[in-house]
N, C-alpha and C positions, 0 to 999 in steps of 0.2 A: 076635512075628514073624509069626504067622498073620494077625493083624489088619492089620499093615503091608502084607503081601503082598496081602491082599484089597483094601485101600484103593488100592494101586498098580494092581491089575488094574481096579478100578472107574474110576480116573482114565483109564486107557488106553481102556477100552471106551466110556466116556461120550464121550471126545474123538473116537473113531472114528465112533460113531453120529451125533453131532450135526455133526461136521466133514466127514464124507464121506471120500473117498479121500485117504490120507496115507501117507507113507513112514515108516520107523522113525526116520529122522533128524528129520522134522517132529514126530513124536510126542514124541521126547525134548525138543524145544524147547518144545512147548506144555504138556507135563506137568511139566517140570523134573525128570524122572527121568534117570538116567544111561543112556548108550547100552547098557551091559551089562544093566541091569535091563529096559530096553525089549525087547532081543533075547530075553532069557530068558522074560519073561512073554508076549510075542507068540508065541514058539515053543510055549509051553504051549497057548495059545488056538488056534493053527493045528492042533496035534495033536487038540484036542477038536472041531474043526470049527466053532468059534464065530467064528473070523476066517478070511478067505481072501485069497490074493494075487489082485490084480485089475488087472494091467498094469504097465507100466514108465514111468518119467519120466526125462528126461535130467538130468544134473547138470553142474556146471561143470568140464568136462574129465575127469571121472572116469567110472566105470561107471554105467550107468543104475540108478536106484533103484527098488526094488519097491514098488508101491502096495498098500495093505491096505484092507480094509473088513470090517464085520460081515457075516458070511455070511447072506444073506437067508433061505435055507432051513434054517438051524440049528433054528429053532422057528417056530411061527406063533402069532398072537394074534387074539382075537375081541373085538369091541366092540359094544355095543348102546346104542341111544337109546330109552328108554321115554318116548314123547310122550303127548299127551292121549288119543288113540284108536288109536295104532298103535305097533308095536315095529319098529325097524330094526336088523338084525343084520348085521355085516360081518366078514369074515375077511381078515387081512393077513399078509404075510410080514414079516421084520425090516427090509426096506427101505421099509416102509409102502406097498407096492404092494397094492392091493385085489384079492383073488383071487375073492371070492364075496360075495354080498349077498342078503338076503331081507327083505321087509317083511310084517308080520303085524298083523292088527287085534286089539284087545282091548276089554273093557268096563270097564276100570279096577278090576276085582276083583283083589286081590293074588295069589290062587291062580291065576287065569287068566293074569295077567301072567307069573307064574313058569313056568307050563306053556308059554306062547308063547315065552318066552326059551329054554327048554330045547329046544323044537321048532326054533327058529331056529338054535341051536347045532348041532343034528344036521343040519339042512339045509345050512348053509354048509360044514361039514366034509366032508359027502358030496359036495357040488358041486365042491369044490376037490380032492377025493381026499386029504384030510389025516386021519390017524388021531388020535383023541382024545388019545393019549399024546404026540403031537407038538405039542399046543397048550400054549404056555407059560402061558396064563391067559385068563380071560374077564372083561372089564371091562364093567360095566353102569352107565350114567348114568340117574339117576331124578330126578324132581322131589321137593323136600322135604329135610328134615334127615336125614342118614345118619350113624349112629355107626360105629365101627371094626369092628363085627361084622356090618354090613350090615342093621341094623334101621332101617326107614324111617318117619319121621313126616312127614305132609303134611296140614296142616289144609285146604289148598285142594282136595285130591283125596279127603279122607276116609280116608287111610291112618293108622292109629293103632298105632304100634309094630309095624308089619308086619315079620316076620323074613324078608325077601326073601333075604338071604344064606344063611340056613339052609335055606330051601326049595330054592334052587338047588343047594347042596352035597349035598342029599339025592338029587338026580337026576343028578349027574355027578361024575366024579373030577377033572375039569378045575378047577384053582384058580380061585376066584371072587373078584372085586373089585367092590364096590358103592360108588358115589360119587354125590354130587349132580351133576346134569347140567350146571349152569352151571360147576362146577369142571372137569369133563372137557372142556367146550367151551373153557374158559380154558387148559387144558393143551395142547390141540391148537393154539390160536393162539400160545401161548408157544413151542412146539416148532417149528411149521411155518408159522405165519401172521404176521399184522401185529404181534404183540407179540414176535416173535423178536428176541433181542438185548437186550431191556429187562430191567433188574434190579428195577425197581419199576413195576408196572403194575396196572391194573384192567380186566378183560375183562367187558363187559356183555352179557348175553343177554336179549333181549326177544322174547317170543312171547306165548302166552296167559299164562304166568307171567313174572316178572321176577326175575333174579338177577344176581350178580356174583361173579367169581373175583378175589380180592385176592392179589397177589404182592408180597412184601416181600423185598428183597435176594435175589431169585432163587428164593424158596421160597413155596409156596402157604400163605397164612395161613388156618388152620382154626378158631382160637379154642379155648377150653378144652374144649368138648364137640363139636367138629367141625361147628358150625352157623354159623360166620362166613360172611358173604356174602349173607345174606337181605336184600339191598338193597331188593327190591320191597316188603318189609313194614316199611320205615321210614315214619314218619308224615309225609306231605306237607301235608295239610290237616287241622287239628284238627276232629274230629267230622264228617269229610267223607263221601264216597261209601262205601258198604259194599263191602268187599273180599271175595274168595272165601274168605279165611282166617277171616272172621267179624268182623274188626276194621273200623274206619272210618278213612278218609283215607289209606290206604296208597298209596304210589307206584304199585303195580301197578294199582290201581283207575283210575288216570288215564293211564298210558302203556302198560299191557298191551293186547294185541290186543282182549280182550273189552271193556274200558272204552272204547277208542277207537271200536269198532264200535257200542256202545250210544249214544254221543253222536252219531255220524254218522247213525244211524238216526233219532234224535229230531230232528236238524236237517234231514234231507232227506225224511223221511216214508217212506223205503224200509225193507224188511224187514231185521232184524238177522241177517245170514247170515255164515258163517265167512269168505267171500271179500269182504265189503263193504269192508274197509280197502284191500285191493289194488285193487279196482275203483275206489274213490274216488281213490287215488293215481294211477291210470292216466288217469282222466278225471274231473277234479275240478269238480263243479258249484259255483256261487257259495255255496250254503248250507254246503258242506263246508269252505270256506276258513277261517272262524273256528275250527272244530273242530281243524284241523291246526295253526293258529297257537297255539292254547291248548295242544295236546299238546306242541309244540316247546318252549313255555315251561316246562311241567312237567318235561319231560325235561332241559332245560338246568339247571333248578334242582336236580334230583336229581344230575346230573353234578357240579355245583358243590359239593354236599355231599361227594361222593367226593374231589374235589380238595382241599377244605379239611381233610378228615379224614386222608387218606393221602398227599397230595402226591406222586402218581405221576409218573413221567416220560412215561407213555403211557396213554391210555384207548382201548380198542378197543370199538367199538359193533357188536354182531352179534345173532344170533337172527333168525328170519324177519321179524318186525315191525320189529325194530331195524335190520336191514340195509336194508329197504325205506324206512323213514323217513330213514335216513342218506343213502341214494342221492339222495333228493329234497330233503332239507332240511339237509344237513350244515353249510353256512355259517350258517344260522339257529340250529341247535343250538349251534354254537360261540359265537355272539353271545349266546345266552341264558345259556350257562354263564359267559361272561365277566361278564355283568351281576350274577351272584349269587356268584361266587367271589372270594376275595381276589386282588388283582392279581398279586402276585409268584408265588404257587403256580400261578395260571392261566398266567402267562407262561412257566413252565417245564414245562408239560404239553401234549403233543400229543393231539388227539382224532381218531382215524382209524377207518376202517371195517374190518371183518373181511375176510379174503381167502379163507377156506375156505368150502366149500359147505354144503349142508344136512345133510351127514353128519358135521359137525365134532364133535358130541356123541359119536357112536359111535366116530369116529376117536380122540378124546381118551380115551375109555374103554379102547380097545385099547392105549393107551400105558401104562396102569397096570401091567400085568405087565412091560412093558419097563423101566419105571422101577425095578422091583424087581431085574430082571436086571442093570441097569447099576449099581445101588447095591451089589449083592453081587459084582460083578466076574465074573459068570457064574452057572452053576447052583449051588444050595445044596450044601453038602457032603453027601455020601451019595447024591446023585443022579448016576448015571453019565452022562457026556456021550455023545452018539450023533450019528451022521451021518444026518440025516433025508433021505429021498429027496424029490426035487422032486414037487409035486403032478401028478397025471396030466392034469388038465383044462387047457385054455387059460386065460389070465388075462383074463377079461372086465373092461373098464373099468380096465385097469391104469394106475396113476398113480404116478409117483415123487414123493416128498415131499422130496427132496433139493433 
């Protein structure tokens, strides 16, 4: 009975979080629970402060119905994006309004990255006036392969079985969740962005690195050892360009920002700088046109592989480099994918651009503790529910994700 009750609470809570304001009657219809069960379970969650009443809506001739929502200030979540040279840390309430953010630099040493992540956690909680005990969890998106204990392997960045999760847990009592950044980016797009509503999707993230989040039947596909989705390290050209991972011919060597920049520098005679790709996309000299055409072809071929392998209903193209390429060349990318993909799977797949901003990795990381809360139907047994006071500070850059 306890498991059934938890499953029913999970169903209600998940529906409220993703569906927004709803009445008890609507929840009974969408969850297939009885009106009595909905009333009892919602009553529990109201007493715990997990759910709150948020207005009235008229009904057909009867009394107005009370609208419910997950209470934004019940707990708070923090998400981080560990990028190549910096760490972005953001704090959200449970409506996914951003309350505080900080960006810190790092030198790619795992110990320093862990120290900066802990510093960022302290900074955003202090800025928002949120006590550590009120933080539901801290999600961290990192490049590389991540196991369930938060051990990170990244040949591209030189991290070899780095115990990032353990290092963070040694410095805070806040629950820690470490995940591959492409997967947290994918979760953000699935929950709030262009992939929302899809059951089968691949969300592509192209920056310096290249990765993908594969979603099958609404669930993230992790593989046997949590390392599925390393799309950037599939072989595109046999014995081709050297990749950052040490192998040759990887897709990342051709469509990652570094590979594009190197080819642009060689073609134009300009210095290979971090902003060269953006500069060439903004003002493209004739020498750069073949480089971008070649890149679009490589990217289309890589996307065709995803279509042929997974037959998704939707592919979402994002990441800094991916979004910029897509904004400029999306029709050409679709045409290149069509040339390499099987006709029927391609005809049933849409290729779209991401809709979330550059904080999508951090936002997706912040949803990791929320996913656990929804799955458990509330706080784990033994943890007393509490009514958290709203943060003292104003909400800078507040944005609703509903």
